[in-house]
N, C-alpha and C positions, 0 to 999 in steps of 0.2 A: 494804616499799620495790621497788623496781623499778630492777634495775641491770643495767647489764652486766659481764661479769669482762673485763676487759681485759686482764693479764696478769699471770705468776704467779712470783715469785722466791723462794728457800726455802722454798716449799712454802706461802706466803702468797700470797692473789690479790688483787690489786686492782681493787675492785668502785668502779665509780662510774657518773652517768647523769647528764647534762645540768642538772643541778640542781635534782634531785627526790629530796630524802631529806627525811621528816619531822623537827621541830626534836627530838619525842620522843627517836632515837637521840643527840643530843650527850650526854645523862646518864642515858637509858634511865629517865626519870623520870617520875612523873604528877605533879610538879610543874613548872609554865611555869620557876618564879624558879630552880628549877636545871639546866633546857636551854638559858634564853635566853644566859646572859654565853658560854656554847661557841660561840653560832651567829652567824652576819653575814649581810650580804646583799652581792653584788656584782655589777653592773651586768650585764646580760641581752649576749653575744656577739650581734654585727649578723648575723653568719651562723646564729642560730638567730630569725631574723625575729621582727617584733613588739616590742613592749615588756616591760619586767621586769627580772625580777633572776634570778640565781641563789644559792641557799644554800648560805654557806660553814660547813663545820664538819669533822669527824669524827667516824665514828661509835663511841661508847663499847663496850667490850668486854664480851663477852657471850655466852652461846648463844644458837644460832641455828638456825634452819629454812630448806632453800632448795629449790625444786618449780618444776619448768618441762613443761609439757604440749609436746609435739611428736608429731609423726608418723614412721615410718618404714613403710614400703612400706603405707601408707593406712591403717596401724594407727595410733590416738590409744596415748599410751605417754606415762608421768609421771617424769620425772629427780625424786628423793628425795635429798637428802643432810643431813646434820650438820653444824655444824660453829661455829665461835666466831670472833666480831669480836675482833682482837687491837690494842692499844695501836702506833701506830708514830706516827715524827716528824711533826711536821704540815709540815714543811721537805720529807717526801716526795711532799705534792701536786702541786710543782712538775714531779714526775716523767709527773706523768699531765695534768694539767689543772688549774690551782691554784682555778679558779672554782668546779669540781663538787667536789660532797661525798664523800669517798670512804670507805668502809669497810674495811677489810683482814681477809679471811677468813681462819682457817686452817681448812681441811677436816678431818674426820675420816676421813681416805682419801689414801693416797698420790697424788700429783699425775697418774700415768699412768693409775692406776686409775679417778680420775675423770673424767679427760680423755675417755679409752672410753663412758662411760656419758652424757655431759652432751652430748645432741645440741643444741645451741643456744648462742647470744652471752649471752641475757639469762636472769635469774631472778630468781622471785618472791624477798623474803627476810621472814622473820617470827622476831620474836623467842621464844624457848623452843624445848621439842622437842615436834613437831607430827607426827612420823613415823607414828605407829598411827593415827591421824587418818587421814592422807592416806592410808596404806596400805587402811584399812576402805572410803574414798571410792572406791578405783581396785577396790578388789573388789565391792562393790556394781554399780558402772558398767562391769565387764569392761573395765579399762583396765590395760593390761600397765604393770608398775613399772620400773624401772631405778634400782637403789638403791644408793647410793656409800658403803657404812658398812663 
């Protein structure tokens, strides 16, 4: 998943991005019969151009890893954080964009500390704990790590 961290309330970040969230996240199941009942489509906003649709759903709870490459003083860095998707009432989507699929993320770090090391506005998010693998990659590639844990 690639999404923008839009804002934070009570240590939970609202994470969504113009309709791009795989249906797998609806129930976190490899069986589409479990995911698709929690998933729907809405018409693409005209401001997004072209035709098509936004996927509508909320990401199901579960452990995640967030990561994002950035540069500071011309040196590559990788932001890495563990967290979890948490349940929020579907009505809360109206506070962001009801047509875009949200994920509500509780980071495993206090918000001020998290924001000090997150030097971007979008993050890549994958299910599970992949922190050690990302750290190993960064070590091999000589990339500094900004870890939010």
